[in-house]
DOLO-976683 format. One record per residue (C-alpha): residue number from 0; residue in three letters; x, y, z. Coordinates in Angstrom, 2 decimals. Layout:
% DOLO-976683
{r NUM, ALA, {X, Y, Z}};
...
% end
This chain:
% DOLO-976683
{r 0, MET, {23.82, 16.92, -4.98}};
{r 1, THR, {26.62, 17.46, -2.19}};
{r 2, ALA, {26.22, 19.86, 0.66}};
{r 3, LYS, {26.50, 23.54, -0.25}};
{r 4, ARG, {29.76, 25.24, -0.18}};
{r 5, THR, {30.36, 28.62, 1.20}};
{r 6, PHE, {32.11, 30.85, -1.04}};
{r 7, GLU, {34.03, 34.02, 0.26}};
{r 8, THR, {32.46, 37.36, -0.33}};
{r 9, ARG, {34.03, 40.52, -1.28}};
{r 10, ARG, {33.09, 43.95, -2.34}};
{r 11, LEU, {32.76, 44.51, -6.03}};
{r 12, LYS, {35.33, 47.47, -5.95}};
{r 13, HIS, {37.86, 44.90, -4.55}};
{r 14, VAL, {37.22, 42.41, -7.18}};
{r 15, VAL, {37.69, 44.59, -10.28}};
{r 16, GLU, {39.40, 47.81, -11.48}};
{r 17, LEU, {36.95, 50.48, -12.66}};
{r 18, GLN, {37.99, 52.01, -16.01}};
{r 19, ARG, {37.49, 55.47, -16.68}};
{r 20, ILE, {39.52, 55.90, -19.93}};
{r 21, ARG, {37.68, 58.32, -22.45}};
{r 22, ALA, {38.02, 57.12, -25.92}};
{r 23, ASP, {39.42, 58.53, -28.99}};
{r 24, VAL, {37.25, 60.13, -31.22}};
{r 25, VAL, {36.91, 57.99, -33.95}};
{r 26, GLU, {38.53, 54.68, -32.22}};
{r 27, GLY, {36.33, 51.56, -32.63}};
{r 28, PRO, {32.76, 50.56, -32.73}};
{r 29, TYR, {30.46, 52.09, -30.42}};
{r 30, VAL, {28.21, 50.08, -27.86}};
{r 31, GLY, {25.32, 51.82, -26.35}};
{r 32, LEU, {22.96, 50.09, -23.75}};
{r 33, GLU, {20.53, 49.48, -26.55}};
{r 34, ASN, {22.95, 47.24, -28.09}};
{r 35, ILE, {22.86, 44.83, -25.02}};
{r 36, GLU, {20.11, 42.49, -24.14}};
{r 37, SER, {18.48, 42.50, -20.75}};
{r 38, TRP, {19.30, 39.43, -18.27}};
{r 39, THR, {21.06, 37.52, -20.95}};
{r 40, GLY, {24.45, 38.99, -21.01}};
{r 41, ARG, {24.45, 39.02, -24.76}};
{r 42, LEU, {24.89, 41.66, -27.35}};
{r 43, LYS, {22.52, 42.39, -29.95}};
{r 44, ALA, {25.07, 43.29, -32.87}};
{r 45, THR, {28.25, 42.18, -33.96}};
{r 46, PRO, {31.30, 44.15, -34.21}};
{r 47, ASP, {30.54, 44.52, -37.88}};
{r 48, THR, {26.95, 45.89, -37.19}};
{r 49, VAL, {27.75, 47.88, -34.22}};
{r 50, PRO, {27.70, 51.72, -35.48}};
{r 51, PRO, {31.16, 53.37, -35.63}};
{r 52, SER, {29.91, 56.59, -33.95}};
{r 53, GLU, {27.00, 57.64, -32.07}};
{r 54, ASP, {28.18, 59.49, -29.07}};
{r 55, PRO, {28.91, 63.29, -29.30}};
{r 56, VAL, {32.07, 64.78, -28.76}};
{r 57, ASP, {32.60, 67.75, -26.25}};
{r 58, ASP, {34.18, 70.52, -28.71}};
{r 59, SER, {35.02, 72.67, -25.66}};
{r 60, VAL, {37.64, 70.17, -24.65}};
{r 61, GLY, {38.22, 68.36, -27.80}};
{r 62, GLN, {37.27, 64.81, -25.95}};
{r 63, SER, {34.96, 62.14, -27.07}};
{r 64, GLN, {32.00, 61.57, -24.65}};
{r 65, THR, {32.47, 57.87, -24.53}};
{r 66, ASN, {34.56, 55.30, -22.68}};
{r 67, SER, {37.04, 52.94, -24.06}};
{r 68, PHE, {36.78, 49.24, -23.34}};
{r 69, GLN, {38.94, 46.08, -24.39}};
{r 70, SER, {38.35, 42.46, -25.06}};
{r 71, GLY, {37.48, 40.78, -21.63}};
{r 72, ASP, {36.08, 43.86, -19.88}};
{r 73, ILE, {32.66, 43.78, -18.33}};
{r 74, LEU, {29.95, 46.27, -19.27}};
{r 75, PHE, {27.26, 46.97, -16.78}};
{r 76, GLY, {24.46, 49.51, -17.28}};
{r 77, LYS, {24.08, 51.88, -14.53}};
{r 78, LEU, {20.98, 53.47, -16.00}};
{r 79, ARG, {17.81, 51.86, -15.35}};
{r 80, PRO, {19.73, 48.86, -13.60}};
{r 81, TYR, {16.63, 46.93, -13.15}};
{r 82, LEU, {17.01, 46.05, -16.84}};
{r 83, ALA, {20.24, 43.84, -16.12}};
{r 84, LYS, {22.21, 44.80, -19.03}};
{r 85, ALA, {25.51, 43.46, -18.68}};
{r 86, TRP, {28.11, 41.84, -21.15}};
{r 87, VAL, {31.79, 40.68, -21.29}};
{r 88, ALA, {33.45, 42.47, -24.34}};
{r 89, ASP, {34.86, 40.10, -27.03}};
{r 90, PHE, {36.18, 42.96, -29.06}};
{r 91, GLY, {37.43, 46.50, -28.05}};
{r 92, GLY, {35.77, 49.91, -28.72}};
{r 93, ARG, {33.65, 52.61, -27.31}};
{r 94, CYS, {30.57, 52.46, -25.03}};
{r 95, THR, {27.90, 54.94, -23.56}};
{r 96, THR, {29.13, 56.51, -20.23}};
{r 97, GLU, {26.01, 55.03, -18.94}};
{r 98, ALA, {27.78, 51.80, -18.76}};
{r 99, LEU, {30.50, 51.11, -16.14}};
{r 100, VAL, {33.62, 49.26, -17.76}};
{r 101, MET, {35.01, 46.88, -15.04}};
{r 102, ARG, {38.45, 45.05, -15.82}};
{r 103, ALA, {38.33, 41.86, -13.76}};
{r 104, GLU, {41.68, 40.45, -13.42}};
{r 105, ARG, {40.89, 38.82, -10.15}};
{r 106, VAL, {38.23, 36.78, -11.17}};
{r 107, GLU, {36.94, 35.01, -14.36}};
{r 108, PRO, {35.06, 37.74, -16.45}};
{r 109, ARG, {32.39, 35.05, -17.45}};
{r 110, TYR, {31.96, 34.13, -13.65}};
{r 111, LEU, {31.46, 37.67, -12.73}};
{r 112, LEU, {29.01, 38.40, -15.51}};
{r 113, TYR, {26.60, 35.58, -14.17}};
{r 114, VAL, {27.04, 37.18, -10.61}};
{r 115, LEU, {26.11, 40.56, -12.03}};
{r 116, LEU, {23.10, 38.99, -13.64}};
{r 117, GLN, {21.62, 37.44, -10.41}};
{r 118, PRO, {18.41, 39.14, -9.33}};
{r 119, SER, {19.74, 39.68, -5.90}};
{r 120, PHE, {22.57, 41.87, -7.38}};
{r 121, VAL, {20.57, 43.78, -9.75}};
{r 122, ASP, {17.73, 44.56, -6.97}};
{r 123, ALA, {20.48, 45.68, -4.61}};
{r 124, VAL, {21.90, 48.01, -7.40}};
{r 125, ASP, {18.36, 49.29, -8.20}};
{r 126, SER, {17.51, 50.05, -4.60}};
{r 127, SER, {20.27, 52.78, -4.94}};
{r 128, THR, {18.84, 54.68, -7.88}};
{r 129, TYR, {18.08, 58.31, -7.86}};
{r 130, GLY, {15.89, 60.19, -10.78}};
{r 131, SER, {12.28, 59.15, -11.31}};
{r 132, LYS, {12.45, 59.29, -15.19}};
{r 133, MET, {16.10, 58.37, -15.72}};
{r 134, PRO, {17.11, 56.36, -12.69}};
{r 135, ARG, {20.81, 55.83, -12.04}};
{r 136, ALA, {22.99, 54.07, -9.75}};
{r 137, GLU, {26.53, 55.28, -9.01}};
{r 138, TRP, {29.70, 53.42, -8.78}};
{r 139, ASP, {30.13, 54.61, -5.26}};
{r 140, PHE, {27.30, 52.56, -4.13}};
{r 141, ILE, {27.64, 49.72, -6.61}};
{r 142, GLY, {31.13, 48.89, -5.65}};
{r 143, THR, {30.48, 48.28, -2.18}};
{r 144, VAL, {27.76, 45.41, -3.13}};
{r 145, PRO, {29.53, 42.06, -1.90}};
{r 146, VAL, {29.91, 39.32, -4.41}};
{r 147, PRO, {30.84, 35.86, -3.97}};
{r 148, VAL, {34.29, 34.91, -4.91}};
{r 149, PRO, {35.23, 31.15, -4.99}};
{r 150, PRO, {38.59, 29.92, -6.04}};
{r 151, ARG, {39.46, 30.41, -9.67}};
{r 152, ALA, {39.05, 26.70, -10.40}};
{r 153, ALA, {35.77, 26.80, -9.00}};
{r 154, GLN, {34.72, 29.77, -10.95}};
{r 155, ARG, {35.86, 28.11, -14.14}};
{r 156, ALA, {33.81, 25.01, -13.33}};
{r 157, ILE, {30.61, 27.11, -12.81}};
{r 158, VAL, {31.14, 29.02, -16.16}};
{r 159, ASP, {31.48, 25.77, -17.96}};
{r 160, PHE, {28.34, 24.39, -16.00}};
{r 161, LEU, {26.19, 27.50, -16.51}};
{r 162, ASP, {27.22, 27.97, -20.15}};
{r 163, ALA, {25.86, 24.54, -21.20}};
{r 164, GLU, {22.85, 24.61, -18.86}};
{r 165, VAL, {21.80, 28.04, -19.51}};
{r 166, GLY, {22.55, 27.66, -23.20}};
{r 167, GLU, {19.76, 24.83, -23.17}};
{r 168, ILE, {17.56, 26.93, -21.32}};
{r 169, ASP, {17.85, 29.98, -23.51}};
{r 170, ALA, {17.55, 27.76, -26.69}};
{r 171, LEU, {14.14, 26.54, -25.22}};
{r 172, ALA, {13.06, 30.21, -24.56}};
{r 173, ALA, {14.11, 31.11, -28.06}};
{r 174, ALA, {12.03, 28.41, -29.49}};
{r 175, LYS, {8.97, 29.45, -27.51}};
{r 176, GLN, {9.57, 33.17, -28.62}};
{r 177, ARG, {9.35, 31.99, -32.18}};
{r 178, VAL, {6.20, 30.58, -31.43}};
{r 179, LEU, {4.99, 33.86, -30.08}};
{r 180, ASP, {6.17, 35.78, -33.38}};
{r 181, LEU, {4.20, 33.25, -35.36}};
{r 182, LEU, {1.17, 33.71, -33.39}};
{r 183, ALA, {1.51, 37.66, -33.90}};
{r 184, GLU, {1.93, 37.03, -37.40}};
{r 185, ARG, {-1.06, 34.67, -37.71}};
{r 186, ARG, {-3.35, 37.17, -35.81}};
{r 187, LYS, {-2.42, 40.03, -38.21}};
{r 188, ALA, {-3.18, 37.85, -41.29}};
{r 189, ILE, {-6.58, 36.66, -39.80}};
{r 190, ILE, {-7.80, 40.40, -39.08}};
{r 191, ALA, {-6.20, 41.71, -42.38}};
{r 192, THR, {-7.82, 39.28, -44.62}};
{r 193, ALA, {-11.07, 39.22, -42.84}};
{r 194, VAL, {-11.53, 43.25, -42.81}};
{r 195, THR, {-10.46, 43.73, -46.51}};
{r 196, ARG, {-11.65, 40.46, -48.04}};
{r 197, GLY, {-14.48, 38.98, -46.00}};
{r 198, LEU, {-14.99, 35.44, -44.69}};
{r 199, ASP, {-16.09, 33.78, -47.91}};
{r 200, PRO, {-13.17, 32.70, -49.90}};
{r 201, LYS, {-15.06, 32.17, -53.03}};
{r 202, VAL, {-16.72, 35.64, -53.21}};
{r 203, THR, {-16.09, 37.46, -56.10}};
{r 204, LEU, {-13.65, 40.44, -56.07}};
{r 205, HIS, {-13.20, 43.57, -58.04}};
{r 206, ASP, {-10.61, 46.61, -57.87}};
{r 207, SER, {-11.55, 48.88, -55.19}};
{r 208, GLY, {-9.68, 51.85, -57.00}};
{r 209, VAL, {-7.71, 52.46, -53.47}};
{r 210, PRO, {-4.32, 51.57, -53.59}};
{r 211, TRP, {-4.01, 50.37, -50.07}};
{r 212, LEU, {-6.94, 48.15, -50.31}};
{r 213, GLY, {-6.58, 46.53, -53.77}};
{r 214, GLU, {-9.30, 44.10, -54.49}};
{r 215, ILE, {-12.52, 43.93, -52.43}};
{r 216, PRO, {-15.70, 41.75, -52.42}};
{r 217, ALA, {-17.51, 43.51, -55.22}};
{r 218, HIS, {-20.69, 43.72, -53.19}};
{r 219, TRP, {-18.76, 46.14, -50.72}};
{r 220, GLU, {-18.76, 49.89, -50.89}};
{r 221, ILE, {-16.03, 52.28, -50.80}};
{r 222, GLU, {-16.60, 55.57, -48.89}};
{r 223, ARG, {-14.42, 58.48, -47.62}};
{r 224, ALA, {-14.21, 58.77, -43.74}};
{r 225, ARG, {-15.87, 62.36, -43.76}};
{r 226, TRP, {-19.32, 60.54, -44.76}};
{r 227, LEU, {-18.81, 57.81, -42.14}};
{r 228, PHE, {-17.88, 59.49, -39.03}};
{r 229, ARG, {-18.76, 62.71, -37.08}};
{r 230, GLU, {-15.99, 64.31, -35.09}};
{r 231, ARG, {-16.79, 64.63, -31.36}};
{r 232, ASP, {-15.36, 67.33, -29.02}};
{r 233, VAL, {-17.04, 67.21, -25.78}};
{r 234, ARG, {-14.94, 68.27, -22.77}};
{r 235, SER, {-15.21, 67.13, -18.94}};
{r 236, THR, {-16.02, 69.57, -16.44}};
{r 237, THR, {-14.82, 67.49, -13.50}};
{r 238, GLY, {-11.82, 65.38, -14.98}};
{r 239, GLU, {-12.82, 62.58, -12.84}};
{r 240, GLU, {-13.88, 60.15, -15.46}};
{r 241, GLU, {-11.84, 57.16, -16.44}};
{r 242, MET, {-8.51, 58.05, -17.97}};
{r 243, LEU, {-7.86, 56.22, -21.41}};
{r 244, THR, {-4.63, 55.73, -23.29}};
{r 245, VAL, {-4.03, 55.12, -27.03}};
{r 246, SER, {-1.52, 53.04, -28.03}};
{r 247, HIS, {-0.21, 51.32, -31.41}};
{r 248, LEU, {0.37, 48.15, -29.35}};
{r 249, THR, {-2.85, 47.88, -27.46}};
{r 250, GLY, {-5.39, 50.51, -28.79}};
{r 251, VAL, {-7.58, 52.02, -26.56}};
{r 252, THR, {-7.40, 50.99, -22.83}};
{r 253, PRO, {-8.01, 52.32, -19.40}};
{r 254, ARG, {-4.90, 53.81, -18.00}};
{r 255, SER, {-5.40, 52.10, -14.73}};
{r 256, GLU, {-4.66, 48.65, -16.54}};
{r 257, LYS, {-1.19, 50.05, -17.73}};
{r 258, ASP, {1.59, 49.00, -15.61}};
{r 259, VAL, {3.70, 51.82, -16.51}};
{r 260, ASN, {4.79, 55.29, -14.96}};
{r 261, MET, {2.81, 57.87, -16.91}};
{r 262, PHE, {3.04, 61.80, -16.67}};
{r 263, GLU, {-0.15, 62.94, -15.06}};
{r 264, ALA, {-1.50, 66.57, -15.27}};
{r 265, GLU, {-2.44, 68.53, -11.99}};
{r 266, THR, {-6.16, 68.35, -13.36}};
{r 267, ASN, {-7.82, 66.73, -16.13}};
{r 268, GLU, {-10.59, 69.10, -16.46}};
{r 269, GLY, {-11.11, 69.96, -19.96}};
{r 270, TYR, {-10.02, 66.65, -21.36}};
{r 271, LYS, {-12.10, 65.11, -24.14}};
{r 272, LEU, {-15.02, 62.76, -23.34}};
{r 273, CYS, {-15.52, 59.59, -25.37}};
{r 274, GLU, {-18.21, 56.98, -25.46}};
{r 275, PRO, {-18.02, 53.36, -25.83}};
{r 276, GLY, {-17.67, 52.57, -29.55}};
{r 277, ASP, {-16.05, 55.89, -30.57}};
{r 278, LEU, {-12.78, 55.98, -32.50}};
{r 279, VAL, {-9.82, 57.56, -30.87}};
{r 280, ILE, {-6.62, 58.75, -32.52}};
{r 281, ASN, {-3.57, 59.69, -30.99}};
{r 282, THR, {-2.88, 62.68, -33.31}};
{r 283, LEU, {1.01, 62.84, -32.91}};
{r 284, TRP, {1.17, 58.95, -33.16}};
{r 285, ALA, {-1.32, 58.06, -35.72}};
{r 286, TRP, {1.66, 57.28, -38.27}};
{r 287, MET, {2.53, 54.29, -35.96}};
{r 288, GLY, {-1.11, 53.04, -35.81}};
{r 289, ALA, {-2.00, 54.53, -32.27}};
{r 290, MET, {-5.75, 54.35, -32.83}};
{r 291, GLY, {-8.65, 52.14, -31.88}};
{r 292, ILE, {-12.22, 51.93, -30.63}};
{r 293, ALA, {-12.97, 52.95, -26.93}};
{r 294, PRO, {-14.27, 50.03, -24.96}};
{r 295, VAL, {-15.40, 52.09, -22.18}};
{r 296, LYS, {-16.64, 55.70, -21.49}};
{r 297, GLY, {-13.94, 57.94, -20.46}};
{r 298, ILE, {-11.43, 60.93, -21.16}};
{r 299, VAL, {-8.54, 61.32, -23.37}};
{r 300, SER, {-5.88, 64.08, -23.91}};
{r 301, PRO, {-7.34, 67.13, -25.60}};
{r 302, ALA, {-4.54, 66.62, -28.22}};
{r 303, TYR, {-6.25, 63.53, -29.21}};
{r 304, ASN, {-9.34, 63.28, -31.90}};
{r 305, ILE, {-12.56, 61.36, -31.48}};
{r 306, TYR, {-14.94, 60.08, -34.19}};
{r 307, LYS, {-18.35, 58.85, -33.76}};
{r 308, PRO, {-18.90, 55.95, -36.41}};
{r 309, GLY, {-22.24, 56.53, -38.16}};
{r 310, PRO, {-24.95, 53.99, -38.58}};
{r 311, ARG, {-23.23, 52.26, -41.45}};
{r 312, LEU, {-20.40, 51.00, -39.25}};
{r 313, THR, {-20.00, 48.42, -36.41}};
{r 314, PRO, {-17.51, 49.86, -33.99}};
{r 315, SER, {-15.66, 46.33, -33.60}};
{r 316, TYR, {-15.09, 46.05, -37.40}};
{r 317, VAL, {-13.79, 49.75, -37.32}};
{r 318, ASP, {-11.35, 48.79, -34.44}};
{r 319, ALA, {-9.81, 45.98, -36.40}};
{r 320, LEU, {-9.64, 47.85, -39.52}};
{r 321, ALA, {-7.85, 51.13, -37.72}};
{r 322, ARG, {-5.38, 48.68, -36.11}};
{r 323, LEU, {-3.92, 47.27, -39.27}};
{r 324, PRO, {-0.54, 48.48, -39.99}};
{r 325, VAL, {-1.27, 49.38, -43.83}};
{r 326, PHE, {-4.19, 51.45, -42.52}};
{r 327, ALA, {-1.47, 53.40, -40.38}};
{r 328, GLN, {0.44, 53.67, -43.40}};
{r 329, GLU, {-2.45, 55.20, -45.41}};
{r 330, VAL, {-3.52, 57.76, -43.00}};
{r 331, THR, {0.22, 58.87, -42.63}};
{r 332, ARG, {0.00, 60.17, -46.18}};
{r 333, TYR, {-2.89, 62.63, -44.87}};
{r 334, SER, {-0.89, 63.49, -41.96}};
{r 335, LYS, {1.24, 67.00, -41.69}};
{r 336, GLY, {4.63, 67.80, -40.55}};
{r 337, VAL, {8.32, 68.38, -41.53}};
{r 338, TRP, {9.72, 65.30, -39.82}};
{r 339, SER, {8.45, 61.82, -40.26}};
{r 340, SER, {8.58, 61.16, -36.71}};
{r 341, ARG, {6.42, 64.44, -36.00}};
{r 342, LEU, {3.75, 63.82, -38.34}};
{r 343, ARG, {0.26, 64.95, -37.00}};
{r 344, LEU, {-3.32, 63.46, -38.02}};
{r 345, TYR, {-5.83, 66.29, -38.04}};
{r 346, PRO, {-9.51, 65.73, -38.81}};
{r 347, GLU, {-9.33, 67.30, -42.30}};
{r 348, GLY, {-6.80, 64.51, -42.99}};
{r 349, PHE, {-8.36, 61.70, -41.69}};
{r 350, PHE, {-11.64, 62.56, -43.31}};
{r 351, GLU, {-9.83, 62.15, -46.88}};
{r 352, VAL, {-9.09, 58.60, -46.14}};
{r 353, TYR, {-11.12, 55.84, -48.04}};
{r 354, LEU, {-12.48, 52.99, -46.08}};
{r 355, PRO, {-14.06, 49.78, -47.28}};
{r 356, VAL, {-17.88, 49.45, -46.00}};
{r 357, PRO, {-19.45, 45.84, -45.99}};
{r 358, PRO, {-22.83, 45.30, -45.39}};
{r 359, LYS, {-23.75, 45.81, -41.58}};
{r 360, ALA, {-24.43, 42.14, -40.73}};
{r 361, GLU, {-21.20, 41.17, -42.47}};
{r 362, GLN, {-19.06, 43.74, -40.30}};
{r 363, GLN, {-20.57, 42.07, -37.31}};
{r 364, ALA, {-19.60, 38.42, -38.71}};
{r 365, ILE, {-16.20, 39.61, -39.50}};
{r 366, ALA, {-15.79, 41.27, -35.75}};
{r 367, LYS, {-17.06, 37.82, -34.38}};
{r 368, HIS, {-14.94, 35.72, -36.53}};
{r 369, ILE, {-11.73, 37.63, -35.23}};
{r 370, ALA, {-12.98, 37.61, -31.72}};
{r 371, ARG, {-13.17, 33.82, -32.14}};
{r 372, GLU, {-9.99, 33.22, -33.56}};
{r 373, SER, {-8.25, 35.62, -31.22}};
{r 374, GLU, {-9.43, 33.78, -28.29}};
{r 375, LYS, {-7.88, 30.65, -29.80}};
{r 376, LEU, {-4.63, 32.24, -30.43}};
{r 377, ASP, {-4.66, 33.92, -27.02}};
{r 378, ALA, {-4.98, 30.60, -25.19}};
{r 379, VAL, {-1.73, 29.54, -27.00}};
{r 380, LEU, {-0.08, 32.82, -26.32}};
{r 381, VAL, {-0.72, 32.63, -22.68}};
{r 382, ALA, {0.54, 28.95, -22.23}};
{r 383, THR, {3.39, 29.92, -24.18}};
{r 384, GLU, {4.30, 33.08, -22.37}};
{r 385, ARG, {3.93, 31.25, -18.94}};
{r 386, THR, {6.31, 28.40, -20.36}};
{r 387, ILE, {8.91, 31.18, -21.08}};
{r 388, GLY, {8.42, 32.93, -17.81}};
{r 389, LEU, {9.17, 29.52, -15.90}};
{r 390, LEU, {12.37, 28.97, -18.16}};
{r 391, LYS, {13.48, 32.70, -17.02}};
{r 392, GLU, {12.59, 31.82, -13.33}};
{r 393, ARG, {14.69, 28.48, -13.71}};
{r 394, ARG, {17.52, 30.27, -15.45}};
{r 395, SER, {17.95, 32.88, -12.59}};
{r 396, ALA, {17.52, 30.61, -9.85}};
{r 397, LEU, {20.23, 28.26, -11.38}};
{r 398, ILE, {22.75, 30.99, -11.85}};
{r 399, ALA, {22.13, 32.12, -8.24}};
{r 400, ALA, {22.57, 28.83, -6.90}};
{r 401, ALA, {25.69, 28.02, -8.83}};
{r 402, VAL, {27.53, 31.39, -8.23}};
{r 403, THR, {26.64, 31.38, -4.48}};
{r 404, GLY, {27.73, 27.74, -4.01}};
{r 405, GLN, {24.30, 26.58, -3.22}};
{r 406, LEU, {24.65, 24.02, -5.89}};
{r 407, ASP, {27.98, 22.17, -6.23}};
{r 408, VAL, {28.35, 22.00, -9.91}};
{r 409, ARG, {31.01, 19.32, -9.56}};
{r 410, ALA, {28.15, 16.84, -8.29}};
{r 411, ALA, {25.82, 18.48, -10.88}};
{r 412, ALA, {28.01, 17.97, -13.83}};
% end
């Protein structure tokens, strides 16, 4: 590698022309920020699959509330800029007004895309945002951020180099992501088989008479939830207990372990107390599978429902059963509401659900089997995620070094 080169820098507004052209009402496909991948500069959809119309029309002025873009324009998301959503359009259409549309006639669009995806640029823009729930940055600031502008020939060389090198990195990361997907499917299969068929592959099966279960071991019982659980509704007098959250992704976990911003009430007095081993169901999101066994003592929203498993059940077995996607589909049948996304699962509905009840010793064996197999999968998952993280770091460092001249791509080629 030769000594690093120093590139001229200019403010972004002196490099591009910001486009503020409103689109015709029905002109072209629509691109929202949800259609752009974070950090990759890629679109999640093709022109054929991008929806033709999603944004509203302001009837008061008869004008579309979308911006127009052309092939070659660069879109950059100003809403939650830390997500690093940028894309060079390869077709014309309409986009959300939460994306800036920039026309780069003084620089190569693909080169500028790499510049915009640098962590240093994204961090600079993100530092200017306002609004806690929907943080946005404005062009008045974004346009002042300095960007490196090498000679045009150097820009093309950098793009050619990065397209090749980043392409290889992305291919490796995609392969590792497929491993994660396979691990997730394997985990689901292990749990589903264990909690509905048991651990003995030679066991005699019979029809359970319950559509969502199908065949189960002949020596297992079937029982309504009303005979297996007791509703618990004890309220906190101080609100100082550990706050628990209920998610379809992670089950029941302490809020302190969540790396996200959540709404916090002024006081948690009157929140529901739950004990370790209680089944907690998020009433509003049960249809999504937001339920699970509480691992520790704590409090949950008064809108949730808490059920204490009876002596015939092992909590860890119940947790595995409740986290099955097919179980979420079953409880949805007993939920109430007009809209599918607003269904609520109340106690009277939950108590109508039929559950498989293996012998207690078998439930414990099933839970241990799931924990043991999950531990093996987790070891591979952690190693794979670490590799993906290192690849992403390598990608960002390579882009930053190339676009700023720290890496002379002529020598690296």
